[in-house]
Legacy VTK file of the C-alpha trace (Angstrom):
# vtk DataFile Version 3.0
C-alpha trace
ASCII
DATASET POLYDATA
POINTS 225 float
-16.552 -4.209 -5.519
-16.683 -4.097 -9.307
-20.412 -4.879 -9.236
-21.086 -1.565 -7.520
-18.276 0.786 -8.590
-15.919 1.342 -11.481
-12.710 -0.288 -10.252
-9.416 0.658 -11.894
-6.228 -1.279 -11.167
-2.904 -0.299 -12.677
0.790 -1.273 -12.694
3.111 1.077 -10.818
6.049 2.577 -12.681
8.640 -0.117 -13.328
6.175 -2.943 -12.672
4.117 -5.125 -14.986
3.283 -3.372 -18.223
4.128 0.156 -17.040
7.296 1.850 -18.215
10.404 2.310 -16.079
11.726 5.787 -16.966
15.477 6.386 -16.631
16.848 7.429 -13.256
15.669 6.903 -9.711
12.063 7.312 -8.591
10.571 9.649 -6.021
7.228 9.376 -4.273
6.079 12.271 -6.432
6.680 10.195 -9.581
4.236 7.543 -8.379
1.723 10.211 -7.349
1.837 11.927 -10.720
1.367 8.579 -12.461
-2.025 8.265 -10.747
-2.989 11.829 -11.646
-2.086 11.211 -15.289
-4.162 8.026 -15.205
-7.179 9.875 -13.784
-6.782 12.546 -16.461
-6.552 9.917 -19.195
-9.691 8.170 -17.935
-11.558 11.455 -17.579
-12.144 11.101 -13.822
-12.045 14.504 -12.107
-12.227 12.796 -8.686
-11.962 9.251 -7.416
-11.798 7.157 -4.294
-8.135 6.201 -3.964
-7.363 2.922 -2.183
-3.798 1.704 -1.774
-2.239 -1.366 -0.185
1.248 -1.459 1.394
3.424 0.874 -0.704
0.247 1.721 -2.580
-1.108 3.029 0.712
1.860 5.374 0.954
1.223 6.583 -2.589
-2.489 7.045 -1.860
-1.652 9.221 1.148
0.618 11.386 -0.980
-2.068 11.763 -3.659
-4.509 13.016 -1.021
-1.916 15.420 0.392
-0.747 16.843 -2.931
-3.966 16.656 -4.969
-6.833 16.956 -2.467
-9.226 18.097 -5.188
-8.859 14.727 -6.947
-9.593 12.466 -3.966
-13.203 11.725 -3.007
-12.319 9.151 -0.343
-9.075 7.616 0.845
-8.475 3.988 1.792
-5.089 3.086 3.287
-4.436 -0.634 3.758
-1.419 -2.092 5.575
0.773 0.977 5.166
3.661 2.006 7.393
3.637 5.131 9.535
6.512 6.827 11.385
8.858 3.851 11.560
10.951 3.585 14.714
14.763 3.698 14.347
14.810 -0.098 14.649
12.104 -0.526 12.014
13.882 1.882 9.686
17.198 0.076 10.125
15.490 -3.214 9.252
13.868 -1.908 6.069
17.099 -0.212 4.986
18.886 -3.539 5.407
16.257 -5.179 3.194
16.807 -2.380 0.678
20.549 -3.113 0.709
19.792 -6.776 0.022
17.597 -5.831 -2.937
20.344 -3.569 -4.292
22.743 -6.523 -4.259
20.516 -9.455 -5.202
17.357 -8.088 -6.792
13.707 -8.867 -5.998
14.485 -12.441 -4.911
16.819 -11.222 -2.146
14.415 -11.565 0.774
11.182 -12.849 -0.756
11.087 -16.125 1.180
11.401 -14.351 4.526
8.826 -11.807 3.379
6.310 -14.532 2.524
6.467 -15.712 6.137
5.529 -12.191 7.243
2.865 -11.757 4.605
0.828 -14.926 5.246
-0.107 -17.000 8.278
1.402 -20.511 8.415
-2.082 -22.026 8.196
-2.942 -20.131 5.010
0.435 -20.922 3.442
0.006 -24.632 4.173
-3.514 -24.688 2.762
-2.769 -22.593 -0.352
0.714 -23.466 -1.675
-0.196 -22.483 -5.240
-1.174 -18.987 -4.087
2.079 -18.593 -2.168
4.081 -19.701 -5.197
2.159 -17.311 -7.461
2.952 -14.371 -5.159
6.583 -15.447 -4.943
6.824 -15.690 -8.718
5.236 -12.269 -9.153
7.870 -10.726 -6.870
10.954 -12.438 -8.297
10.014 -11.779 -11.926
9.808 -8.027 -11.392
12.260 -5.890 -13.316
15.295 -5.523 -11.035
15.709 -1.771 -11.458
11.984 -1.048 -11.357
11.613 -3.022 -8.131
14.673 -1.378 -6.595
13.455 2.116 -7.466
10.099 1.416 -5.832
11.624 -0.274 -2.781
13.907 2.687 -2.192
10.858 4.967 -2.026
9.025 2.473 0.191
11.976 2.337 2.590
12.468 6.073 2.961
9.451 8.208 1.989
7.172 7.529 4.975
9.078 10.001 7.151
8.108 12.864 4.834
4.366 12.161 5.106
3.792 12.366 8.855
2.987 16.073 9.229
1.369 16.531 5.776
-1.218 13.887 6.699
-2.785 16.465 9.021
-3.961 18.405 5.952
-6.135 15.579 4.567
-9.840 16.419 4.734
-11.582 13.647 2.780
-13.240 10.631 4.473
-10.385 8.261 5.294
-10.185 4.612 6.282
-6.952 3.198 7.717
-6.812 -0.580 8.081
-4.241 -3.279 8.711
-4.012 -6.861 9.876
-3.851 -7.721 13.550
-0.763 -9.856 12.858
1.044 -7.551 10.419
4.567 -7.216 11.887
5.666 -4.205 9.815
2.489 -2.237 9.033
1.367 -2.710 12.595
-1.960 -2.019 14.322
-0.181 0.647 16.376
0.894 2.355 13.155
-2.669 2.243 11.827
-4.076 3.786 14.999
-1.429 6.530 15.055
-1.921 7.283 11.365
-5.682 7.548 11.829
-5.133 9.854 14.797
-3.007 12.117 12.585
-5.542 12.388 9.738
-8.556 14.499 10.795
-11.671 12.343 11.101
-9.962 9.145 9.941
-11.163 5.766 11.164
-8.877 2.828 11.995
-9.894 -0.815 11.574
-7.781 -3.784 12.638
-8.631 -7.002 10.809
-8.426 -9.859 13.324
-6.157 -12.816 12.695
-4.666 -11.436 9.486
-1.038 -10.569 8.642
0.168 -8.336 5.797
-1.437 -9.722 2.644
-4.995 -8.959 3.686
-6.274 -8.527 0.092
-5.398 -12.191 -0.519
-5.725 -13.996 2.799
-8.610 -11.840 3.967
-10.209 -10.977 0.632
-13.789 -11.269 1.867
-13.122 -9.158 4.957
-11.365 -6.481 2.911
-14.112 -6.366 0.290
-16.780 -6.068 2.981
-14.838 -3.323 4.744
-14.297 -1.323 1.566
-17.904 -1.801 0.490
-19.099 -0.426 3.837
-16.650 2.471 3.617
-17.620 3.380 0.061
-21.350 3.102 0.707
-21.410 5.086 3.950
-22.422 8.764 3.751
-19.576 9.729 6.071
-17.247 7.288 7.821
-17.766 3.634 8.791
LINES 1 226
225 0 1 2 3 4 5 6 7 8 9 10 11 12 13 14 15 16 17 18 19 20 21 22 23 24 25 26 27 28 29 30 31 32 33 34 35 36 37 38 39 40 41 42 43 44 45 46 47 48 49 50 51 52 53 54 55 56 57 58 59 60 61 62 63 64 65 66 67 68 69 70 71 72 73 74 75 76 77 78 79 80 81 82 83 84 85 86 87 88 89 90 91 92 93 94 95 96 97 98 99 100 101 102 103 104 105 106 107 108 109 110 111 112 113 114 115 116 117 118 119 120 121 122 123 124 125 126 127 128 129 130 131 132 133 134 135 136 137 138 139 140 141 142 143 144 145 146 147 148 149 150 151 152 153 154 155 156 157 158 159 160 161 162 163 164 165 166 167 168 169 170 171 172 173 174 175 176 177 178 179 180 181 182 183 184 185 186 187 188 189 190 191 192 193 194 195 196 197 198 199 200 201 202 203 204 205 206 207 208 209 210 211 212 213 214 215 216 217 218 219 220 221 222 223 224
């Protein structure tokens, strides 16, 4: 992607090198972080692509700042969780509140990667695990609380999005499911849903080539893929 476009990656609030301001976070805090970054870089508009919680943030950027979003890519993001799905994520949130980022990482890794990929790439699995468990406890908790609760507030606002939009997820993703992707795409006017065959949640890692090809096609197309 970087050979064809200017690609900007950043650390969310409370993660990596970004600050963790006092108090709890809201989805708006993460949205405004992106807007401040675009302002700092001098980009009046950009294609916004987000993965997992980043997909939720990307949606909210497009809803609240439509003039700043040229195109929208939403990868492996949740949509309108069922009561059972919400109860499950709230239980994971409770575990994080008690035990920090390491609370449920080993179970999560089994959801994020196929057994075949995990067996063939143990160093990659360990690197992802280490990245999760070394997160700042409070920063991770603040973000996870938003991830666990904010999706319900985005359902109707998604109908206002007017930019070209791609919604994609893995065929085997148990939490950001293909059904969610199809329903999200049906909510956003003109959006296009793509299900990546044989892939679970961590499509940017396990399916890097497929994701890059998909995004390249999306970015290069005059309208929608």
